[in-house]
N, CA and C atoms as a LAMMPS dump frame, in Angstrom:
ITEM: TIMESTEP
0
ITEM: NUMBER OF ATOMS
213
ITEM: BOX BOUNDS ff ff ff
-5.0000000000000000e+02 5.0000000000000000e+02
-5.0000000000000000e+02 5.0000000000000000e+02
-5.0000000000000000e+02 5.0000000000000000e+02
ITEM: ATOMS id mol type element x y z
1 1 1 N -264.048 -10.532 199.326
2 1 2 C -263.284 -11.003 198.158
3 1 3 C -262.242 -10.465 197.597
4 2 1 N -261.214 -10.862 197.367
5 2 2 C -259.761 -10.599 197.368
6 2 3 C -259.399 -9.703 196.041
7 3 1 N -259.048 -8.491 196.114
8 3 2 C -258.76 -7.498 194.577
9 3 3 C -257.833 -8.06 193.916
10 4 1 N -256.414 -8.138 194.803
11 4 2 C -255.359 -8.354 194.362
12 4 3 C -254.564 -7.054 194.446
13 5 1 N -255.289 -6.151 195.584
14 5 2 C -254.761 -5.258 196.194
15 5 3 C -254.375 -5.239 197.869
16 6 1 N -253.902 -4.781 198.325
17 6 2 C -253.197 -4.703 199.945
18 6 3 C -254.316 -4.129 200.277
19 7 1 N -255.355 -4.395 201.649
20 7 2 C -255.847 -3.888 202.29
21 7 3 C -255.849 -2.756 202.482
22 8 1 N -256.759 -1.631 201.957
23 8 2 C -256.373 0.049 203.067
24 8 3 C -255.599 0.674 201.849
25 9 1 N -255.437 0.509 200.841
26 9 2 C -254.733 0.714 199.916
27 9 3 C -255.914 1.749 199.316
28 10 1 N -255.15 3.053 198.988
29 10 2 C -256.171 4.161 198.398
30 10 3 C -255.903 3.971 196.9
31 11 1 N -256.441 3.921 195.979
32 11 2 C -256.449 3.491 194.19
33 11 3 C -255.77 5.147 193.811
34 12 1 N -254.882 5.231 193.117
35 12 2 C -254.365 6.271 192.573
36 12 3 C -255.708 6.902 191.199
37 13 1 N -255.654 8.881 191.685
38 13 2 C -256.337 9.477 191.193
39 13 3 C -255.736 10.01 189.448
40 14 1 N -255.644 8.511 189.042
41 14 2 C -254.838 9.163 187.381
42 14 3 C -255.302 10.083 186.297
43 15 1 N -256.989 10.059 186.646
44 15 2 C -257.392 11.262 185.834
45 15 3 C -257.535 12.886 186.555
46 16 1 N -256.785 12.66 187.167
47 16 2 C -256.577 14.16 188.612
48 16 3 C -255.205 14.488 188.396
49 17 1 N -254.44 13.409 187.652
50 17 2 C -252.447 13.731 187.789
51 17 3 C -252.248 13.59 186.362
52 18 1 N -252.603 13.884 185.61
53 18 2 C -252.689 13.895 184.289
54 18 3 C -250.982 14.521 183.41
55 19 1 N -250.403 14.149 182.719
56 19 2 C -249.079 14.431 182.249
57 19 3 C -249.212 15.621 181.302
58 20 1 N -248.465 17.152 181.756
59 20 2 C -248.543 17.795 180.795
60 20 3 C -246.807 17.98 180.206
61 21 1 N -247.024 17.858 178.841
62 21 2 C -245.34 17.575 178.211
63 21 3 C -246.152 19.288 177.182
64 22 1 N -244.925 19.513 176.232
65 22 2 C -244.768 20.607 175.539
66 22 3 C -243.708 20.431 174.736
67 23 1 N -243.648 20.131 173.416
68 23 2 C -242.338 20.076 172.451
69 23 3 C -242.193 20.486 171.731
70 24 1 N -241.031 20.738 171.165
71 24 2 C -240.578 21.278 170.575
72 24 3 C -239.594 21.403 169.565
73 25 1 N -239.707 21.276 168.109
74 25 2 C -239.047 21.139 167.235
75 25 3 C -238.547 22.215 166.424
76 26 1 N -236.76 21.552 166.442
77 26 2 C -235.766 22.489 166.097
78 26 3 C -235.292 21.443 164.808
79 27 1 N -235.729 21.441 163.34
80 27 2 C -235.15 20.709 162.643
81 27 3 C -234.371 19.261 163.213
82 28 1 N -233.462 18.866 163.44
83 28 2 C -232.891 17.539 164.222
84 28 3 C -232.786 17.592 165.753
85 29 1 N -233.372 18.856 166.182
86 29 2 C -233.358 18.587 167.837
87 29 3 C -234.635 18.651 168.199
88 30 1 N -234.772 18.254 169.134
89 30 2 C -236.519 18.67 169.964
90 30 3 C -236.181 18.73 171.247
91 31 1 N -236.737 19.486 172.234
92 31 2 C -236.992 19.92 173.272
93 31 3 C -238.264 19.838 173.844
94 32 1 N -238.089 18.939 175.07
95 32 2 C -239.55 18.002 175.904
96 32 3 C -239.322 19.151 176.786
97 33 1 N -240.735 19.619 177.479
98 33 2 C -241.052 20.216 178.779
99 33 3 C -241.648 19.605 179.198
100 34 1 N -241.553 19.126 180.829
101 34 2 C -242.493 18.584 181.087
102 34 3 C -242.705 18.251 183.205
103 35 1 N -243.252 18.431 183.581
104 35 2 C -243.273 17.744 185.195
105 35 3 C -242.809 16.506 185.386
106 36 1 N -242.112 16.83 186.373
107 36 2 C -241.31 16.2 187.424
108 36 3 C -241.762 15.44 189.029
109 37 1 N -240.71 14.61 189.088
110 37 2 C -241.012 14.141 190.46
111 37 3 C -239.95 14.567 191.046
112 38 1 N -238.802 15.191 190.901
113 38 2 C -237.483 15.035 191.791
114 38 3 C -237.005 16.853 191.189
115 39 1 N -237.395 17.356 192.273
116 39 2 C -236.34 18.882 192.563
117 39 3 C -235.232 19.261 191.767
118 40 1 N -234.502 18.103 191.766
119 40 2 C -233.051 18.529 190.583
120 40 3 C -232.739 17.278 190.336
121 41 1 N -232.458 17.055 189.573
122 41 2 C -231.746 16.014 188.509
123 41 3 C -230.905 16.126 186.865
124 42 1 N -229.992 15.359 186.972
125 42 2 C -229.285 15.749 185.658
126 42 3 C -228.867 13.983 184.85
127 43 1 N -229.377 14.168 183.667
128 43 2 C -228.78 13.1 182.779
129 43 3 C -228.347 13.157 181.557
130 44 1 N -227.08 12.496 180.92
131 44 2 C -226.379 13.024 179.787
132 44 3 C -226.156 11.345 179.401
133 45 1 N -226.901 11.283 178.168
134 45 2 C -226.686 9.863 177.483
135 45 3 C -226.025 9.84 176.035
136 46 1 N -225.843 9.11 175.297
137 46 2 C -225.375 9.526 173.97
138 46 3 C -225.221 8.223 173.151
139 47 1 N -226.119 7.93 172.01
140 47 2 C -225.19 6.646 171.111
141 47 3 C -224.994 7.208 169.936
142 48 1 N -224.996 5.987 169.17
143 48 2 C -224.343 6.644 167.883
144 48 3 C -225.342 7.443 167.106
145 49 1 N -226.679 7.511 167.263
146 49 2 C -227.733 7.969 166.551
147 49 3 C -228.338 9.202 167.437
148 50 1 N -228.166 9.152 168.686
149 50 2 C -228.798 10.163 169.159
150 50 3 C -227.919 10.552 170.75
151 51 1 N -228.427 11.58 171.101
152 51 2 C -227.739 12.409 172.621
153 51 3 C -229.245 13.094 173.04
154 52 1 N -229.194 12.618 174.558
155 52 2 C -230.13 13.091 175.31
156 52 3 C -229.394 14.084 176.486
157 53 1 N -229.798 14.967 176.259
158 53 2 C -229.498 16.044 178.174
159 53 3 C -230.776 16.412 178.754
160 54 1 N -230.59 15.955 179.996
161 54 2 C -232.121 16.265 180.67
162 54 3 C -231.57 16.918 182.172
163 55 1 N -232.099 17.66 182.346
164 55 2 C -232.526 18.441 183.935
165 55 3 C -233.858 18.936 183.977
166 56 1 N -233.557 18.409 185.197
167 56 2 C -235.087 18.52 186.435
168 56 3 C -234.368 19.674 186.955
169 57 1 N -235.197 21.025 187.353
170 57 2 C -235.057 21.826 188.367
171 57 3 C -236.336 22.583 189.209
172 58 1 N -236.457 22.327 190.012
173 58 2 C -237.701 22.676 191.128
174 58 3 C -238.761 22.147 189.945
175 59 1 N -238.984 20.714 189.736
176 59 2 C -240.369 20.142 189.559
177 59 3 C -240.09 20.45 187.897
178 60 1 N -239.878 20.995 187.353
179 60 2 C -239.982 20.879 185.767
180 60 3 C -238.611 20.615 184.721
181 61 1 N -238.761 19.765 183.971
182 61 2 C -237.785 18.702 183.068
183 61 3 C -237.663 19.781 181.81
184 62 1 N -236.77 19.671 181.682
185 62 2 C -236.165 19.75 180.316
186 62 3 C -235.307 18.76 179.805
187 63 1 N -236.234 18.563 178.158
188 63 2 C -235.274 17.22 177.92
189 63 3 C -235.175 17.617 176.462
190 64 1 N -233.529 17.605 176.213
191 64 2 C -232.751 18.026 174.893
192 64 3 C -232.688 16.326 173.769
193 65 1 N -233.754 16.485 173.205
194 65 2 C -233.044 15.333 172.139
195 65 3 C -232.782 15.8 170.785
196 66 1 N -231.106 14.917 170.643
197 66 2 C -230.537 15.17 169.337
198 66 3 C -230.087 14.642 168.624
199 67 1 N -230.289 14.217 167.314
200 67 2 C -230.187 12.985 166.148
201 67 3 C -228.619 13.548 165.792
202 68 1 N -227.678 12.685 165.378
203 68 2 C -226.527 12.712 165.379
204 68 3 C -226.354 12.876 163.43
205 69 1 N -225.428 13.536 163.201
206 69 2 C -225.447 13.395 161.58
207 69 3 C -224.933 11.849 160.916
208 70 1 N -225.309 12.173 160.05
209 70 2 C -225.143 10.343 159.437
210 70 3 C -223.761 10.187 158.992
211 71 1 N -222.815 9.311 159.276
212 71 2 C -221.663 9.35 158.39
213 71 3 C -221.705 8.493 157.293
């Protein structure tokens, strides 16, 4: 019987690898800490309404979301 998966593929244990996330809210700014797949990464992006700065260091990701002031 064909299951749609390649032969020999091991199913992922999603129940064992749940994400751990911590969120802190400071007014219009939110800091999110979570586990990352990467030992080092950097990202910065901005729109009219918000900005995002993200840094992954030693498999821990720090993301800072900030809403832009209304004009």
